[in-house]
C-alpha positions, -999 to +999 in steps of 0.1 A: +116-154+554+093-191+531+080-214+544+075-248+530+048-274+537+055-307+527+027-340+523+026-372+506+052-394+523+049-431+532+055-469+531+051-486+499+064-513+488+094-524+459+074-511+430+052-489+439+044-452+438+042-421+457+034-383+451+052-358+476+038-323+474+051-292+486+038-257+491+057-228+493+046-195+510+053-164+529+076-132+513+082-153+481+102-129+456+117-143+426+124-180+429+152-195+414+143-232+413+121-256+436+132-289+443+136-324+466+167-338+481+169-363+500+188-373+527+197-415+539+207-424+572+245-420+575+246-403+538+249-367+530+220-349+513+215-356+472+195-335+450+170-360+435+153-333+412+143-296+404+130-275+384+152-241+372+129-208+363+125-216+323+112-251+332+147-267+329+145-294+349+173-320+364+172-355+379+200-373+395+211-403+381+193-427+399+159-415+395+160-408+362+132-424+341+116-429+376+107-398+394+088-367+370+087-332+391+063-309+381+061-275+392+027-248+390+051-212+393+018-197+399+005-217+430+041-218+440+037-254+445+066-284+434+053-321+434+075-354+429+057-388+412+081-416+422+075-448+404+091-478+402+105-469+436+138-492+451+149-502+484+168-478+481+150-442+477+135-444+515+147-416+531+138-383+544+130-365+514+134-324+516+116-294+497+140-269+483+133-236+474+159-211+460+153-175+457+171-147+443+189-126+443+213-149+466+200-178+455+189-184+496+178-219+503+146-223+521+142-266+530+110-281+543+111-299+572+111-337+554+088-366+549+099-398+550+095-422+523+102-457+527+108-487+501+106-519+518+084-556+514 
């Protein structure tokens, strides 16, 4: 089992910034990707950003140019720097790890991000 602990959510005004962090521990094997998903009320969970093996990054179109994901392979951590936040970014953000060989998913407990004036 892999445990994921998230931190960094909160309330921020539109245009503000937040940084989310996630640390993985436990039975860590070969990690394919580390990333962040989010789920707003009444909506499906969606990919925000992920870093796959080799360092390639994927971003949702809605966050490109505003969010930056970074991964520390040695420490098994992943962070999401969120700038120019908008009210539509409001959601519960979940850290995700996909572990080889079967791309098994592990999830954090979620952290609330609220963008409001």
